C-alpha positions as CSV (number, residue, x, y, z in Angstrom):
1,M,-16.2,-1.0,15.3
2,I,-18.9,-0.2,12.8
3,L,-18.0,-1.2,9.3
4,W,-19.7,-1.2,5.8
5,L,-20.3,-4.5,4.0
6,N,-22.0,-5.0,0.8
7,G,-24.3,-1.9,1.2
8,A,-25.1,-1.7,4.8
9,L,-23.5,-0.6,8.2
10,C,-23.1,-3.3,10.8
11,P,-21.0,-4.1,13.9
12,A,-17.9,-6.0,13.1
13,G,-19.0,-8.9,15.3
14,A,-22.0,-9.4,13.2
15,A,-20.4,-9.1,9.8
16,G,-20.5,-12.3,7.8
17,I,-18.4,-13.1,4.6
18,D,-19.2,-16.3,2.7
19,P,-16.5,-19.0,3.3
20,G,-16.3,-19.4,-0.4
21,D,-15.2,-15.8,-1.1
22,R,-12.4,-15.6,-3.2
23,G,-10.9,-12.9,-1.5
24,F,-10.5,-15.3,1.5
25,T,-9.6,-18.4,-0.3
26,L,-7.5,-17.2,-3.1
27,G,-6.5,-13.5,-2.2
28,D,-8.5,-12.6,-5.5
29,G,-9.1,-8.9,-5.0
30,V,-7.8,-5.5,-4.3
31,F,-7.7,-3.0,-1.6
32,E,-6.8,0.8,-0.8
33,T,-5.8,2.2,2.6
34,I,-6.6,5.9,2.7
35,A,-5.6,8.5,5.5
36,V,-8.4,10.5,6.8
37,Q,-7.8,14.1,8.0
38,G,-10.6,16.2,9.7
39,G,-13.2,13.7,8.6
40,R,-12.0,14.0,5.1
41,P,-10.5,11.0,3.0
42,C,-7.1,12.2,1.6
43,H,-6.5,12.1,-2.1
44,L,-9.6,10.0,-2.6
45,P,-9.9,10.4,-6.4
46,R,-6.4,9.2,-6.8
47,H,-7.1,6.1,-4.6
48,L,-10.4,5.3,-6.4
49,A,-8.5,5.6,-9.8
50,R,-5.9,3.2,-8.7
51,L,-8.7,0.7,-7.4
52,R,-10.4,0.9,-10.8
53,E,-7.1,0.1,-12.4
54,G,-6.4,-2.9,-10.1
55,L,-10.0,-4.1,-10.7
56,G,-9.5,-3.9,-14.5
57,V,-6.3,-5.9,-14.2
58,L,-8.3,-8.7,-12.3
59,H,-11.3,-8.3,-14.5
60,I,-13.5,-7.7,-11.5
61,P,-16.5,-5.4,-12.0
62,E,-16.3,-2.0,-10.3
63,P,-18.7,-1.4,-7.3
64,S,-21.8,0.3,-8.3
65,F,-22.6,2.3,-5.0
66,A,-21.3,5.7,-4.0
67,I,-18.0,4.8,-2.1
68,A,-17.4,8.3,-0.7
69,E,-20.9,8.3,0.9
70,A,-20.2,4.9,2.2
71,M,-16.9,6.0,3.8
72,A,-18.6,9.1,5.3
73,A,-21.2,6.7,6.9
74,V,-18.4,4.4,8.5
75,L,-16.5,7.5,9.8
76,S,-19.5,9.0,11.3
77,A,-20.8,5.7,12.8
78,N,-17.4,5.3,14.7
79,G,-17.0,9.0,15.6
80,L,-13.7,9.3,13.8
81,Q,-12.0,12.5,12.3
82,D,-8.4,11.5,12.0
83,A,-8.5,7.8,10.8
84,V,-7.4,5.2,8.4
85,L,-9.9,3.8,6.0
86,R,-9.5,0.5,4.3
87,L,-11.6,-0.4,1.2
88,T,-11.5,-3.9,0.2
89,V,-13.0,-5.5,-3.0
90,S,-13.0,-9.2,-3.6
91,R,-14.2,-11.1,-6.7
92,G,-16.9,-12.6,-4.3
93,A,-17.9,-16.2,-3.5
94,G,-17.7,-18.7,-6.2
95,P,-17.2,-22.5,-6.5
96,R,-13.9,-24.2,-6.1
97,G,-11.3,-23.8,-8.7
98,V,-8.7,-21.2,-9.9
99,L,-10.6,-20.0,-12.9
100,P,-13.3,-17.5,-12.0
101,R,-16.9,-18.3,-12.9
102,G,-19.4,-15.6,-14.4
103,G,-22.2,-14.3,-12.2
104,M,-20.1,-13.7,-9.0
105,T,-21.1,-10.5,-7.0
106,P,-18.1,-8.7,-5.5
107,T,-17.7,-8.5,-1.7
108,V,-17.1,-4.8,-0.8
109,L,-15.8,-4.0,2.7
110,I,-15.1,-0.6,4.3
111,T,-13.4,-0.5,7.7
112,A,-12.0,2.5,9.8
113,A,-9.6,2.8,12.8
114,A,-8.1,5.7,14.4
115,R,-4.9,7.0,12.8
116,P,-1.8,5.8,14.4
117,A,0.9,7.9,15.5
118,P,3.8,8.4,13.1
119,A,6.4,5.6,13.3
120,G,10.0,6.4,14.1
121,P,12.9,6.5,11.8
122,A,13.1,3.0,10.1
123,R,16.1,0.6,10.3
124,L,16.2,-1.4,7.1
125,V,17.8,-4.5,5.6
126,I,17.7,-6.0,2.2
127,A,15.5,-9.0,2.1
128,Q,17.4,-12.3,1.2
129,G,14.6,-14.8,1.1
130,T,12.1,-13.2,-1.5
131,R,12.4,-10.9,-4.4
132,R,9.7,-8.8,-6.2
133,N,8.5,-10.1,-9.7
134,E,8.7,-7.0,-11.9
135,F,7.3,-8.9,-14.8
136,S,3.9,-9.7,-12.9
137,P,0.9,-7.3,-13.3
138,L,0.4,-7.7,-9.5
139,S,3.5,-5.6,-8.9
140,R,1.6,-2.5,-10.0
141,I,-1.6,-3.1,-8.2
142,K,-2.8,-3.3,-4.4
143,S,-3.8,-7.1,-4.7
144,L,-4.9,-8.8,-1.5
145,N,-2.0,-11.3,-1.7
146,Y,0.8,-9.9,0.2
147,L,2.8,-13.2,1.1
148,D,6.2,-12.0,-0.4
149,N,5.8,-8.7,1.7
150,I,5.0,-10.7,4.8
151,L,7.9,-13.0,4.4
152,A,10.2,-10.1,3.8
153,R,8.9,-8.3,6.9
154,Q,9.2,-11.5,9.1
155,E,12.8,-11.6,7.9
156,A,13.4,-7.9,8.8
157,A,12.0,-8.5,12.4
158,A,14.1,-11.7,12.8
159,R,17.2,-9.8,11.9
160,G,16.3,-6.8,14.2
161,A,15.2,-4.4,11.6
162,D,12.0,-2.4,11.0
163,D,11.5,-3.3,7.4
164,A,13.0,-4.8,4.4
165,L,13.7,-3.6,0.9
166,L,12.8,-5.9,-1.8
167,L,15.1,-6.6,-4.9
168,N,13.5,-7.5,-8.2
169,T,14.6,-10.6,-10.1
170,A,17.5,-8.6,-11.8
171,G,18.8,-7.3,-8.4
172,H,17.5,-3.7,-8.7
173,L,15.8,-2.0,-5.9
174,A,12.0,-2.1,-5.9
175,E,10.4,-1.0,-2.7
176,A,9.9,-1.7,1.0
177,T,7.2,-4.2,2.2
178,A,4.4,-1.6,2.4
179,A,5.9,1.6,1.1
180,N,7.9,3.1,-1.7
181,L,11.6,4.0,-1.5
182,F,13.0,7.4,-1.9
183,L,16.9,8.2,-1.7
184,R,18.8,11.4,-1.8
185,L,21.6,10.7,-4.3
186,D,24.2,13.4,-5.5
187,G,21.6,16.0,-4.6
188,A,18.7,14.3,-6.4
189,L,15.6,12.7,-4.8
190,V,15.1,9.5,-6.6
191,T,12.7,6.5,-6.5
192,P,12.7,3.2,-8.4
193,P,10.4,3.0,-11.4
194,P,7.2,0.7,-11.6
195,G,9.1,-1.1,-14.4
196,D,11.4,-2.4,-11.7
197,G,8.6,-3.7,-9.5
198,A,7.8,-0.5,-7.5
199,L,4.0,0.0,-6.7
200,P,2.6,3.2,-8.1
201,G,1.9,4.7,-4.7
202,I,-0.2,7.6,-4.0
203,A,2.3,9.5,-2.0
204,R,4.9,8.6,-4.5
205,S,3.0,10.1,-7.3
206,L,2.7,13.4,-5.2
207,L,6.3,13.5,-4.5
208,L,7.1,13.1,-8.1
209,E,4.8,15.9,-9.1
210,R,5.4,18.4,-6.1
211,A,8.9,17.7,-4.7
212,G,10.9,17.5,-7.7
213,A,11.5,13.6,-7.3
214,E,12.6,11.6,-10.4
215,E,12.3,8.0,-11.3
216,R,15.7,6.2,-11.6
217,R,16.8,2.5,-11.6
218,L,18.6,1.9,-8.3
219,S,21.0,-0.8,-7.3
220,P,22.1,-2.1,-3.8
221,A,25.4,-0.1,-4.4
222,D,23.3,3.0,-4.5
223,L,22.2,2.5,-1.0
224,A,25.9,3.0,0.1
225,R,26.0,6.4,-1.7
226,A,22.8,7.8,-0.5
227,D,23.1,10.5,2.2
228,S,19.6,10.2,3.4
229,G,16.2,8.5,2.4
230,F,12.7,7.8,3.5
231,L,9.8,5.4,2.9
232,S,6.4,6.8,1.5
233,N,2.9,5.5,1.8
234,S,-0.7,6.9,2.1
235,L,-0.1,7.4,5.9
236,G,3.0,9.7,5.3
237,L,6.6,9.6,5.2
238,R,9.1,7.6,7.4
239,P,12.6,8.8,7.5
240,I,15.4,6.0,7.1
241,A,17.6,5.8,10.1
242,A,19.9,3.1,8.7
243,I,20.2,0.5,5.8
244,E,22.1,-2.7,6.6
245,G,23.6,-0.8,9.6
246,R,24.8,2.2,7.6
247,P,23.4,5.4,9.2
248,L,21.5,8.0,7.0
249,A,20.8,11.6,7.8
250,L,17.4,12.5,8.8
251,R,15.4,15.1,6.6
252,P,11.8,15.4,7.4
253,E,11.1,18.6,5.4
254,L,9.3,16.9,2.4
255,A,6.1,15.9,4.3
256,A,4.3,19.0,3.2
257,A,4.2,17.7,-0.3
258,L,1.7,15.1,0.8
259,S,-0.9,17.7,2.0
260,P,-4.4,17.2,0.6
């Protein structure tokens, strides 16, 4: 694989990141996962806007290079047309300690991989071992620290499920470990609001704009009333087959709302 690191293309095996990089040592940075269709990154302006918001929350300077051109170079170097790009920006290398020091140069990494086949319908459980902190600014950005999500996904796997739904500190539904949650309730398509810990996902915003979806506070009791649902992220929609063993109907017709 050929990647782009700090201004230049290089083979993955030759790429070097400083051992003191705060993205590695502290998870101090943000990332975006971007679907590519026909050689073109989907919804790139939305992704870059969210990247800027995340960098602003963490007070990390924005990259000064042409990101779209760098992405095109990575796709061309790897001969990819339908792919997944990952753009990672960390604060860069610095001395030990939690407080960032001045003068650090952000590390910027762009990688690409073939786009995977769509995942099958998901069997979900409600995570018991961790909760989403809806009060944290990190709940609204794509930070490099995904440990709560990792723990919840491990719990789901141990319980024989495909993914876990995260509750917030008040017991309301927030999202899945790497996707937003949508339910069909009383004929309406609904999703938890960011104020309850839901990440403002790119696919989520498109469904709110194009598919008549609406934000609504949701409780575990609502899961028992939903007739169908799905998970959404930048790679598409994944129907929900069951939640805590209760089957849901499969309705894939909303995927067109995510078209570029």
